[in-house]
N, C-alpha and C positions, 0 to 999 in steps of 0.2 A: 372758672366754675360757673355752671349754668344756673339760671334762677331756680329750676326744679331741685338741683342739688343743694343749693343754698337754703331753700325752704325746708328740706329734709332735716337739717341740723337743728332747726327750731321747733320741729313737730313734737308734741308731748308724747310721752310713752309711760306705760305702767311699769314701774320698777318692781312692784310686787303683783305678779299676775294672779288674778282671782281675789285680790284683797278687797276690792269694792263689793264683790258678790258676798264675801264672807261677812262684811259689815252689814249688808242688807239682811242676810240670814239671821245674824245675831239680834237685829232690831225686831224681828218677827216674834210676837208673843202668841203662842198657841192658845186657842180657846178650848175650854172643856165642853164636851157635848152636854146639852141640857136634855134631861129626860122629861118627856111630857107626862102630865097627869092623866088620869082616866078621862076627865071631862074634855081636855084638850085633844086627846086621841080620838074621842068620839066625834068631836067637832070637825077635825081634820078628815076623818073617815066619811062624814056626811058630805063635806065639800068635794072629796074625791069621787063620790058616787054621782054627783051632779055634773061632773065635767063631760064635755063633748069635744071631739076632734075639731080644731079650728078656733076654739075659745082662746082668747088672749089671757094668759095667766101670769101672775107674779109669784114665784116661790122663793122661800128662804130655806136653804138646806146646808147640811154639814159636809164639808169637803176639805181634805188636807188640813185638818185641825183648825178650821175656821168656818164661820158662817158666810155663805155666799148668797147674793140675791140675783135672780135671773127673771127677766120679763120677756115674753114672746108668745107666739102662737103654739098651742098644743098640737103636735103633729102625730102623736101616737100614745097609746096606753098598752103596755105589755103586762098582762096579768100573770103570765107564766113566770116572768122574771121580776115582777113587782117593780116596774120602772115606768116613769113618765118620759116622753120624748118631747122636748121643747126646743124648737128649731133643730139644731144639730147636736144638742146636748142631751145626754141620758142621765136622768136624776133618779136614783134609787128611792123608792117610797119610804123605806125605813130611815132615810137620812133627812126627810122633810121635817121642818120646824113650823113653817107657816105657808099658807096657800091662799091667794086672793084671785078672784075672777074679775 
């Protein structure tokens, strides 16, 4: 028996394929979307109007039932689709929770 064959018999294997992924999924606790009040919406709208392409921004937005924070240069503003382009990520404006320059 070669060393490679001998090593194969001691290699770990997953007896229950996908079990670890299922455990990770069950640990995920979805967050509820927080609805912004009028004052917070106005403040966010004011911040959006002051943005320029190339600004470094930090946004907190709702994605896949959780809040995600993203920091990077603003590469585009699509007013037709109401989205911000930060690096290679498209962030819908209606999912924004917070915005910092």
